[in-house]
C-alpha positions as CSV (number, residue, x, y, z in Angstrom):
1,M,163.2,79.7,131.6
2,P,159.8,80.6,133.2
3,A,158.5,78.7,136.2
4,L,156.4,75.7,135.1
5,S,153.9,76.5,137.8
6,K,152.9,79.6,139.8
7,V,150.6,80.1,142.7
8,I,148.3,83.0,142.0
9,D,145.5,84.0,144.4
10,D,146.2,80.8,146.4
11,K,145.6,78.6,143.3
12,K,148.2,76.7,141.4
13,Y,148.4,77.4,137.7
14,M,150.5,75.6,135.0
15,W,152.4,77.4,132.3
16,D,151.4,76.4,128.7
17,G,155.0,76.3,127.6
18,N,154.9,79.2,125.2
19,V,156.4,82.7,125.3
20,Y,154.3,85.4,123.6
21,D,155.8,88.7,122.4
22,S,152.5,90.7,122.7
23,E,149.8,90.8,125.3
24,E,147.2,90.6,122.5
25,E,148.7,87.3,121.3
26,A,148.7,85.9,124.8
27,Q,145.1,87.1,125.3
28,K,143.9,85.3,122.2
29,V,145.5,82.0,123.4
30,A,144.1,82.5,126.9
31,E,140.6,83.0,125.5
32,G,140.9,79.7,123.7
33,Y,141.8,78.0,127.0
34,A,138.9,79.7,128.7
35,E,136.5,78.4,126.1
36,D,137.7,74.9,126.9
37,G,136.9,75.5,130.6
38,F,140.2,76.6,132.0
39,D,140.8,79.4,134.4
40,T,143.6,81.5,132.8
41,K,146.1,84.1,133.9
42,I,148.5,86.2,131.8
43,V,151.8,87.0,133.4
44,S,154.3,89.6,132.1
45,E,158.0,88.6,132.5
46,E,161.0,90.2,131.1
47,G,159.2,91.9,128.3
48,H,157.2,88.8,127.2
49,F,153.9,87.3,128.2
50,L,153.1,83.9,129.6
51,V,149.8,82.1,129.8
52,Y,149.1,80.1,133.0
53,N,146.0,78.0,133.3
54,R,144.2,75.6,135.6
55,R,141.1,73.5,135.7
56,E,139.4,72.1,138.7
57,I,138.9,68.4,138.8
58,K,135.2,67.5,139.1
């Protein structure tokens, strides 16, 4: 099971809970999160792709 959170570039990101088989599929999902104001990162693990995101509290 992937890590629920990861520190990337000194910032904590949370996994969205889904495993994507293609980078294109993960990219589409990440773009949706970005449109909602999230900072997103796509991570490749064991042949699958994971989307991690974060949003700063204002």
